C-alpha positions in Angstrom: -1.9 23.3 -0.7 -4.3 20.5 -0.1 -5.1 19.2 3.3 -6.3 15.7 4.1 -8.0 13.8 7.0 -6.9 10.2 7.2 -7.5 7.1 9.1 -4.8 4.5 9.6 -5.5 1.0 10.9 -3.0 -0.2 13.5 -1.6 -3.7 13.8 -3.9 -4.4 16.8 -7.0 -3.5 14.6 -7.6 -0.1 16.2 -8.0 3.1 14.2 -6.1 6.4 14.4 -7.4 9.6 12.8 -5.3 12.6 11.9 -4.7 15.3 9.3 -1.8 16.0 7.0 -0.7 17.7 3.8 1.3 14.7 2.6 -0.4 11.3 3.3 2.4 9.0 2.1 4.9 10.9 4.2 2.6 10.8 7.3 2.1 7.0 6.9 5.9 6.5 6.8 6.3 8.7 9.9 3.7 6.6 11.8 5.5 3.4 10.7 8.8 4.8 11.8 7.4 5.4 15.3 7.5 9.2 14.9 3.9 9.9 13.8 2.1 9.8 17.1 2.5 8.3 20.5 -0.6 6.2 20.0 0.6 4.6 16.8 4.3 4.2 17.9 3.4 1.1 19.9 0.9 -0.3 17.4 3.0 -0.6 14.2 2.8 -1.2 11.4 -0.1 1.0 10.4 -1.9 1.0 7.1 -3.6 4.0 5.5 -7.2 2.9 5.1 -9.1 6.2 4.5 -8.3 9.6 3.0 -10.5 12.6 2.5 -9.3 15.9 1.0 -10.3 19.1 2.6 -10.1 22.7 1.2 -8.1 24.2 4.1 -6.5 23.5 7.4 -9.5 24.6 9.5 -11.8 22.3 7.6 -9.3 19.4 8.0 -9.1 20.0 11.8 -12.9 20.1 12.1 -13.3 17.0 10.0 -10.7 15.2 12.1 -12.6 16.0 15.3 -15.9 14.8 13.7 -14.3 11.5 12.6 -12.7 11.0 16.0 -16.2 11.4 17.6 -17.6 8.5 15.5 -18.0 5.1 17.1 -15.9 2.3 15.8 -18.7 0.8 13.7 -19.3 4.2 12.1 -15.6 4.5 11.2 -15.7 1.0 9.7 -18.7 2.0 7.6 -16.9 5.2 6.5 -13.8 3.3 5.3 -15.9 0.5 3.7 -15.1 -2.4 6.1 
């Protein structure tokens, strides 16, 4: 089973980083207000970055690494 780290851009221009095994489903959850407390008040969100990881532990570690990046570094990562 593949694991993914992702970044969604919220309607207010902020970024939310997470991990999942099904990116399209997760984006729908965020847009339905059931994905995360942070994104529930910042809908709609748009999936702007996706990175496959070999296992859950790697995905969790990469999620933390991305969350530690500054906004400008995240923008560079997603190509903005």
